PyMOL CGO cylinders between C-alpha atoms (Angstrom):
from pymol import cmd
from pymol.cgo import CYLINDER

trace = [
    CYLINDER, 124.07, 96.50, 76.14, 125.76, 93.95, 73.93, 0.3, 1, 1, 1, 1, 1, 1,
    CYLINDER, 125.76, 93.95, 73.93, 123.93, 92.50, 70.93, 0.3, 1, 1, 1, 1, 1, 1,
    CYLINDER, 123.93, 92.50, 70.93, 123.88, 88.93, 72.27, 0.3, 1, 1, 1, 1, 1, 1,
    CYLINDER, 123.88, 88.93, 72.27, 122.20, 90.05, 75.49, 0.3, 1, 1, 1, 1, 1, 1,
    CYLINDER, 122.20, 90.05, 75.49, 119.60, 92.09, 73.57, 0.3, 1, 1, 1, 1, 1, 1,
    CYLINDER, 119.60, 92.09, 73.57, 118.77, 89.09, 71.38, 0.3, 1, 1, 1, 1, 1, 1,
    CYLINDER, 118.77, 89.09, 71.38, 118.56, 86.80, 74.41, 0.3, 1, 1, 1, 1, 1, 1,
    CYLINDER, 118.56, 86.80, 74.41, 116.19, 89.15, 76.26, 0.3, 1, 1, 1, 1, 1, 1,
    CYLINDER, 116.19, 89.15, 76.26, 114.08, 89.71, 73.15, 0.3, 1, 1, 1, 1, 1, 1,
    CYLINDER, 114.08, 89.71, 73.15, 113.69, 85.97, 72.67, 0.3, 1, 1, 1, 1, 1, 1,
    CYLINDER, 113.69, 85.97, 72.67, 112.80, 85.46, 76.33, 0.3, 1, 1, 1, 1, 1, 1,
    CYLINDER, 112.80, 85.46, 76.33, 110.17, 88.21, 76.35, 0.3, 1, 1, 1, 1, 1, 1,
    CYLINDER, 110.17, 88.21, 76.35, 108.66, 86.99, 73.07, 0.3, 1, 1, 1, 1, 1, 1,
    CYLINDER, 108.66, 86.99, 73.07, 108.53, 83.45, 74.44, 0.3, 1, 1, 1, 1, 1, 1,
    CYLINDER, 108.53, 83.45, 74.44, 106.68, 84.59, 77.56, 0.3, 1, 1, 1, 1, 1, 1,
    CYLINDER, 106.68, 84.59, 77.56, 104.23, 86.52, 75.35, 0.3, 1, 1, 1, 1, 1, 1,
    CYLINDER, 104.23, 86.52, 75.35, 103.61, 83.56, 73.03, 0.3, 1, 1, 1, 1, 1, 1,
    CYLINDER, 103.61, 83.56, 73.03, 103.14, 81.07, 75.86, 0.3, 1, 1, 1, 1, 1, 1,
    CYLINDER, 103.14, 81.07, 75.86, 100.79, 83.43, 77.70, 0.3, 1, 1, 1, 1, 1, 1,
    CYLINDER, 100.79, 83.43, 77.70, 98.80, 84.10, 74.52, 0.3, 1, 1, 1, 1, 1, 1,
    CYLINDER, 98.80, 84.10, 74.52, 98.51, 80.38, 73.73, 0.3, 1, 1, 1, 1, 1, 1,
    CYLINDER, 98.51, 80.38, 73.73, 97.36, 79.47, 77.24, 0.3, 1, 1, 1, 1, 1, 1,
    CYLINDER, 97.36, 79.47, 77.24, 94.72, 82.18, 77.37, 0.3, 1, 1, 1, 1, 1, 1,
    CYLINDER, 94.72, 82.18, 77.37, 93.54, 81.41, 73.83, 0.3, 1, 1, 1, 1, 1, 1,
    CYLINDER, 93.54, 81.41, 73.83, 93.62, 77.66, 74.41, 0.3, 1, 1, 1, 1, 1, 1,
    CYLINDER, 93.62, 77.66, 74.41, 91.97, 77.43, 77.80, 0.3, 1, 1, 1, 1, 1, 1,
    CYLINDER, 91.97, 77.43, 77.80, 89.69, 80.45, 78.24, 0.3, 1, 1, 1, 1, 1, 1,
    CYLINDER, 89.69, 80.45, 78.24, 87.25, 82.53, 76.27, 0.3, 1, 1, 1, 1, 1, 1,
    CYLINDER, 87.25, 82.53, 76.27, 88.99, 85.74, 77.36, 0.3, 1, 1, 1, 1, 1, 1,
    CYLINDER, 88.99, 85.74, 77.36, 90.72, 88.10, 74.95, 0.3, 1, 1, 1, 1, 1, 1,
    CYLINDER, 90.72, 88.10, 74.95, 94.04, 86.32, 74.27, 0.3, 1, 1, 1, 1, 1, 1,
    CYLINDER, 94.04, 86.32, 74.27, 95.87, 89.65, 74.29, 0.3, 1, 1, 1, 1, 1, 1,
    CYLINDER, 95.87, 89.65, 74.29, 95.55, 89.36, 78.08, 0.3, 1, 1, 1, 1, 1, 1,
    CYLINDER, 95.55, 89.36, 78.08, 98.04, 86.52, 77.74, 0.3, 1, 1, 1, 1, 1, 1,
    CYLINDER, 98.04, 86.52, 77.74, 100.56, 88.74, 76.01, 0.3, 1, 1, 1, 1, 1, 1,
    CYLINDER, 100.56, 88.74, 76.01, 100.31, 91.55, 78.55, 0.3, 1, 1, 1, 1, 1, 1,
    CYLINDER, 100.31, 91.55, 78.55, 100.36, 89.41, 81.67, 0.3, 1, 1, 1, 1, 1, 1,
    CYLINDER, 100.36, 89.41, 81.67, 102.73, 86.85, 80.18, 0.3, 1, 1, 1, 1, 1, 1,
    CYLINDER, 102.73, 86.85, 80.18, 105.40, 89.53, 80.13, 0.3, 1, 1, 1, 1, 1, 1,
    CYLINDER, 105.40, 89.53, 80.13, 104.18, 91.58, 83.12, 0.3, 1, 1, 1, 1, 1, 1,
    CYLINDER, 104.18, 91.58, 83.12, 106.77, 90.18, 85.57, 0.3, 1, 1, 1, 1, 1, 1,
    CYLINDER, 106.77, 90.18, 85.57, 109.54, 91.53, 83.35, 0.3, 1, 1, 1, 1, 1, 1,
    CYLINDER, 109.54, 91.53, 83.35, 108.39, 95.09, 84.06, 0.3, 1, 1, 1, 1, 1, 1,
    CYLINDER, 108.39, 95.09, 84.06, 111.13, 94.94, 86.68, 0.3, 1, 1, 1, 1, 1, 1,
    CYLINDER, 111.13, 94.94, 86.68, 113.69, 95.50, 83.92, 0.3, 1, 1, 1, 1, 1, 1,
    CYLINDER, 113.69, 95.50, 83.92, 112.59, 99.14, 84.07, 0.3, 1, 1, 1, 1, 1, 1,
    CYLINDER, 112.59, 99.14, 84.07, 113.43, 99.51, 87.77, 0.3, 1, 1, 1, 1, 1, 1,
    CYLINDER, 113.43, 99.51, 87.77, 116.69, 101.37, 88.48, 0.3, 1, 1, 1, 1, 1, 1,
    CYLINDER, 116.69, 101.37, 88.48, 119.36, 98.98, 89.77, 0.3, 1, 1, 1, 1, 1, 1,
    CYLINDER, 119.36, 98.98, 89.77, 120.03, 101.34, 92.67, 0.3, 1, 1, 1, 1, 1, 1,
    CYLINDER, 120.03, 101.34, 92.67, 116.65, 100.48, 94.19, 0.3, 1, 1, 1, 1, 1, 1,
    CYLINDER, 116.65, 100.48, 94.19, 117.95, 97.04, 95.18, 0.3, 1, 1, 1, 1, 1, 1,
    CYLINDER, 117.95, 97.04, 95.18, 115.99, 94.07, 96.50, 0.3, 1, 1, 1, 1, 1, 1,
    CYLINDER, 115.99, 94.07, 96.50, 113.08, 93.45, 96.05, 0.3, 1, 1, 1, 1, 1, 1,
    CYLINDER, 113.08, 93.45, 96.05, 112.87, 95.88, 93.13, 0.3, 1, 1, 1, 1, 1, 1,
    CYLINDER, 112.87, 95.88, 93.13, 115.34, 93.97, 90.97, 0.3, 1, 1, 1, 1, 1, 1,
    CYLINDER, 115.34, 93.97, 90.97, 114.87, 91.49, 88.14, 0.3, 1, 1, 1, 1, 1, 1,
    CYLINDER, 114.87, 91.49, 88.14, 113.41, 88.28, 89.57, 0.3, 1, 1, 1, 1, 1, 1,
    CYLINDER, 113.41, 88.28, 89.57, 112.45, 90.15, 92.73, 0.3, 1, 1, 1, 1, 1, 1,
    CYLINDER, 112.45, 90.15, 92.73, 108.95, 91.25, 93.71, 0.3, 1, 1, 1, 1, 1, 1,
    CYLINDER, 108.95, 91.25, 93.71, 107.39, 90.93, 90.26, 0.3, 1, 1, 1, 1, 1, 1,
    CYLINDER, 107.39, 90.93, 90.26, 108.49, 87.30, 89.98, 0.3, 1, 1, 1, 1, 1, 1,
    CYLINDER, 108.49, 87.30, 89.98, 106.67, 86.04, 93.08, 0.3, 1, 1, 1, 1, 1, 1,
    CYLINDER, 106.67, 86.04, 93.08, 103.45, 84.14, 93.68, 0.3, 1, 1, 1, 1, 1, 1,
    CYLINDER, 103.45, 84.14, 93.68, 102.32, 87.06, 95.85, 0.3, 1, 1, 1, 1, 1, 1,
    CYLINDER, 102.32, 87.06, 95.85, 102.62, 89.45, 92.89, 0.3, 1, 1, 1, 1, 1, 1,
    CYLINDER, 102.62, 89.45, 92.89, 100.73, 86.99, 90.68, 0.3, 1, 1, 1, 1, 1, 1,
    CYLINDER, 100.73, 86.99, 90.68, 97.98, 86.65, 93.27, 0.3, 1, 1, 1, 1, 1, 1,
    CYLINDER, 97.98, 86.65, 93.27, 97.66, 90.43, 93.57, 0.3, 1, 1, 1, 1, 1, 1,
    CYLINDER, 97.66, 90.43, 93.57, 97.28, 90.76, 89.79, 0.3, 1, 1, 1, 1, 1, 1,
    CYLINDER, 97.28, 90.76, 89.79, 94.65, 88.01, 89.62, 0.3, 1, 1, 1, 1, 1, 1,
    CYLINDER, 94.65, 88.01, 89.62, 92.67, 89.51, 92.50, 0.3, 1, 1, 1, 1, 1, 1,
    CYLINDER, 92.67, 89.51, 92.50, 93.03, 92.96, 90.94, 0.3, 1, 1, 1, 1, 1, 1,
    CYLINDER, 93.03, 92.96, 90.94, 91.82, 91.69, 87.57, 0.3, 1, 1, 1, 1, 1, 1,
    CYLINDER, 91.82, 91.69, 87.57, 88.76, 90.16, 89.18, 0.3, 1, 1, 1, 1, 1, 1,
    CYLINDER, 88.76, 90.16, 89.18, 88.07, 93.26, 91.29, 0.3, 1, 1, 1, 1, 1, 1,
    CYLINDER, 88.07, 93.26, 91.29, 88.19, 95.48, 88.22, 0.3, 1, 1, 1, 1, 1, 1,
    CYLINDER, 88.19, 95.48, 88.22, 86.37, 93.24, 85.74, 0.3, 1, 1, 1, 1, 1, 1,
    CYLINDER, 86.37, 93.24, 85.74, 84.16, 91.11, 88.01, 0.3, 1, 1, 1, 1, 1, 1,
    CYLINDER, 84.16, 91.11, 88.01, 84.81, 88.43, 85.41, 0.3, 1, 1, 1, 1, 1, 1,
    CYLINDER, 84.81, 88.43, 85.41, 86.22, 85.07, 86.52, 0.3, 1, 1, 1, 1, 1, 1,
    CYLINDER, 86.22, 85.07, 86.52, 87.33, 84.28, 82.99, 0.3, 1, 1, 1, 1, 1, 1,
    CYLINDER, 87.33, 84.28, 82.99, 89.48, 87.42, 82.83, 0.3, 1, 1, 1, 1, 1, 1,
    CYLINDER, 89.48, 87.42, 82.83, 90.97, 86.63, 86.24, 0.3, 1, 1, 1, 1, 1, 1,
    CYLINDER, 90.97, 86.63, 86.24, 91.70, 83.05, 85.10, 0.3, 1, 1, 1, 1, 1, 1,
    CYLINDER, 91.70, 83.05, 85.10, 93.37, 84.41, 81.95, 0.3, 1, 1, 1, 1, 1, 1,
    CYLINDER, 93.37, 84.41, 81.95, 95.58, 86.71, 84.02, 0.3, 1, 1, 1, 1, 1, 1,
    CYLINDER, 95.58, 86.71, 84.02, 96.44, 83.82, 86.31, 0.3, 1, 1, 1, 1, 1, 1,
    CYLINDER, 96.44, 83.82, 86.31, 97.34, 81.48, 83.45, 0.3, 1, 1, 1, 1, 1, 1,
    CYLINDER, 97.34, 81.48, 83.45, 99.52, 84.07, 81.73, 0.3, 1, 1, 1, 1, 1, 1,
    CYLINDER, 99.52, 84.07, 81.73, 101.47, 85.26, 84.75, 0.3, 1, 1, 1, 1, 1, 1,
    CYLINDER, 101.47, 85.26, 84.75, 101.78, 81.73, 86.15, 0.3, 1, 1, 1, 1, 1, 1,
    CYLINDER, 101.78, 81.73, 86.15, 103.31, 80.55, 82.89, 0.3, 1, 1, 1, 1, 1, 1,
    CYLINDER, 103.31, 80.55, 82.89, 106.00, 83.22, 83.24, 0.3, 1, 1, 1, 1, 1, 1,
    CYLINDER, 106.00, 83.22, 83.24, 106.74, 82.24, 86.83, 0.3, 1, 1, 1, 1, 1, 1,
    CYLINDER, 106.74, 82.24, 86.83, 106.78, 78.53, 85.98, 0.3, 1, 1, 1, 1, 1, 1,
    CYLINDER, 106.78, 78.53, 85.98, 109.24, 79.01, 83.12, 0.3, 1, 1, 1, 1, 1, 1,
    CYLINDER, 109.24, 79.01, 83.12, 111.55, 81.30, 85.08, 0.3, 1, 1, 1, 1, 1, 1,
    CYLINDER, 111.55, 81.30, 85.08, 111.44, 79.09, 88.18, 0.3, 1, 1, 1, 1, 1, 1,
    CYLINDER, 111.44, 79.09, 88.18, 113.17, 76.36, 86.19, 0.3, 1, 1, 1, 1, 1, 1,
    CYLINDER, 113.17, 76.36, 86.19, 116.14, 78.56, 85.26, 0.3, 1, 1, 1, 1, 1, 1,
    CYLINDER, 116.14, 78.56, 85.26, 119.40, 78.67, 87.23, 0.3, 1, 1, 1, 1, 1, 1,
    CYLINDER, 119.40, 78.67, 87.23, 118.35, 81.90, 88.98, 0.3, 1, 1, 1, 1, 1, 1,
    CYLINDER, 118.35, 81.90, 88.98, 114.87, 80.62, 89.84, 0.3, 1, 1, 1, 1, 1, 1,
    CYLINDER, 114.87, 80.62, 89.84, 112.30, 82.91, 91.43, 0.3, 1, 1, 1, 1, 1, 1,
    CYLINDER, 112.30, 82.91, 91.43, 111.57, 83.99, 95.00, 0.3, 1, 1, 1, 1, 1, 1,
    CYLINDER, 111.57, 83.99, 95.00, 108.87, 81.42, 95.85, 0.3, 1, 1, 1, 1, 1, 1,
    CYLINDER, 108.87, 81.42, 95.85, 109.23, 82.30, 99.53, 0.3, 1, 1, 1, 1, 1, 1,
    CYLINDER, 109.23, 82.30, 99.53, 109.04, 86.08, 99.14, 0.3, 1, 1, 1, 1, 1, 1,
    CYLINDER, 109.04, 86.08, 99.14, 109.73, 88.23, 101.15, 0.3, 1, 1, 1, 1, 1, 1,
    CYLINDER, 109.73, 88.23, 101.15, 112.77, 86.03, 101.71, 0.3, 1, 1, 1, 1, 1, 1,
    CYLINDER, 112.77, 86.03, 101.71, 115.38, 86.82, 99.10, 0.3, 1, 1, 1, 1, 1, 1,
    CYLINDER, 115.38, 86.82, 99.10, 116.45, 83.20, 98.68, 0.3, 1, 1, 1, 1, 1, 1,
    CYLINDER, 116.45, 83.20, 98.68, 115.74, 81.64, 95.31, 0.3, 1, 1, 1, 1, 1, 1,
    CYLINDER, 115.74, 81.64, 95.31, 117.10, 78.75, 93.37, 0.3, 1, 1, 1, 1, 1, 1,
    CYLINDER, 117.10, 78.75, 93.37, 116.10, 76.84, 90.30, 0.3, 1, 1, 1, 1, 1, 1,
    CYLINDER, 116.10, 76.84, 90.30, 117.12, 73.46, 88.95, 0.3, 1, 1, 1, 1, 1, 1,
    CYLINDER, 117.12, 73.46, 88.95, 119.34, 75.18, 86.43, 0.3, 1, 1, 1, 1, 1, 1,
    CYLINDER, 119.34, 75.18, 86.43, 117.58, 74.32, 83.20, 0.3, 1, 1, 1, 1, 1, 1,
    CYLINDER, 117.58, 74.32, 83.20, 118.35, 76.48, 80.16, 0.3, 1, 1, 1, 1, 1, 1,
    CYLINDER, 118.35, 76.48, 80.16, 114.69, 77.50, 79.78, 0.3, 1, 1, 1, 1, 1, 1,
    CYLINDER, 114.69, 77.50, 79.78, 115.61, 80.45, 77.60, 0.3, 1, 1, 1, 1, 1, 1,
    CYLINDER, 115.61, 80.45, 77.60, 118.15, 78.54, 75.53, 0.3, 1, 1, 1, 1, 1, 1,
    CYLINDER, 118.15, 78.54, 75.53, 117.48, 77.62, 71.89, 0.3, 1, 1, 1, 1, 1, 1,
    CYLINDER, 117.48, 77.62, 71.89, 116.15, 74.10, 72.51, 0.3, 1, 1, 1, 1, 1, 1,
    CYLINDER, 116.15, 74.10, 72.51, 113.82, 75.04, 75.36, 0.3, 1, 1, 1, 1, 1, 1,
    CYLINDER, 113.82, 75.04, 75.36, 112.61, 78.12, 73.50, 0.3, 1, 1, 1, 1, 1, 1,
    CYLINDER, 112.61, 78.12, 73.50, 111.83, 76.03, 70.42, 0.3, 1, 1, 1, 1, 1, 1,
    CYLINDER, 111.83, 76.03, 70.42, 109.97, 73.49, 72.59, 0.3, 1, 1, 1, 1, 1, 1,
    CYLINDER, 109.97, 73.49, 72.59, 107.90, 76.20, 74.30, 0.3, 1, 1, 1, 1, 1, 1,
    CYLINDER, 107.90, 76.20, 74.30, 107.01, 77.74, 70.93, 0.3, 1, 1, 1, 1, 1, 1,
    CYLINDER, 107.01, 77.74, 70.93, 106.08, 74.35, 69.44, 0.3, 1, 1, 1, 1, 1, 1,
    CYLINDER, 106.08, 74.35, 69.44, 103.83, 73.49, 72.38, 0.3, 1, 1, 1, 1, 1, 1,
    CYLINDER, 103.83, 73.49, 72.38, 102.23, 76.94, 72.17, 0.3, 1, 1, 1, 1, 1, 1,
    CYLINDER, 102.23, 76.94, 72.17, 101.62, 76.54, 68.44, 0.3, 1, 1, 1, 1, 1, 1,
    CYLINDER, 101.62, 76.54, 68.44, 100.15, 73.11, 69.15, 0.3, 1, 1, 1, 1, 1, 1,
    CYLINDER, 100.15, 73.11, 69.15, 97.72, 74.59, 71.69, 0.3, 1, 1, 1, 1, 1, 1,
    CYLINDER, 97.72, 74.59, 71.69, 96.72, 77.29, 69.20, 0.3, 1, 1, 1, 1, 1, 1,
    CYLINDER, 96.72, 77.29, 69.20, 96.22, 74.72, 66.43, 0.3, 1, 1, 1, 1, 1, 1,
    CYLINDER, 96.22, 74.72, 66.43, 94.18, 72.51, 68.76, 0.3, 1, 1, 1, 1, 1, 1,
    CYLINDER, 94.18, 72.51, 68.76, 91.96, 75.44, 69.73, 0.3, 1, 1, 1, 1, 1, 1,
    CYLINDER, 91.96, 75.44, 69.73, 91.66, 76.60, 66.10, 0.3, 1, 1, 1, 1, 1, 1,
    CYLINDER, 91.66, 76.60, 66.10, 89.77, 73.40, 65.35, 0.3, 1, 1, 1, 1, 1, 1,
    CYLINDER, 89.77, 73.40, 65.35, 87.04, 74.61, 67.74, 0.3, 1, 1, 1, 1, 1, 1,
    CYLINDER, 87.04, 74.61, 67.74, 86.69, 78.01, 66.08, 0.3, 1, 1, 1, 1, 1, 1,
    CYLINDER, 86.69, 78.01, 66.08, 84.46, 78.07, 63.00, 0.3, 1, 1, 1, 1, 1, 1,
    CYLINDER, 84.46, 78.07, 63.00, 85.66, 81.58, 62.09, 0.3, 1, 1, 1, 1, 1, 1,
    CYLINDER, 85.66, 81.58, 62.09, 89.15, 80.21, 61.35, 0.3, 1, 1, 1, 1, 1, 1,
    CYLINDER, 89.15, 80.21, 61.35, 88.03, 77.51, 58.90, 0.3, 1, 1, 1, 1, 1, 1,
]
cmd.load_cgo(trace, "trace")
């Protein structure tokens, strides 16, 4: 894989992790590491062999509202904790929201293969910087509520 592609994918994955972490930390009392794990969970499809084809491709099954719902329900079934389920939902939804704005979009109507996005460069330098700045803002806002950080 060429260096530019590796850097692009690294930046995208890190952005999904940061946004997921910030949302969970900012809006729940759950362990914010949930945001990292489930913020990048849809990209587990990078590990699927290309020969498997649709829907086991990048932006296939793991980038659908159905997959997100299954993870949220699974988190609640395992933990019996609404806060943990909310954290999973926030993190994975942030990933889907960001990727749905890209040119490739996501499969909102899964199992139909059709997907389209408005074509925004959500993983380009400007959008990445904006997502990081908003995430840092959420973390700074929440830090004001945490006496252990002062």
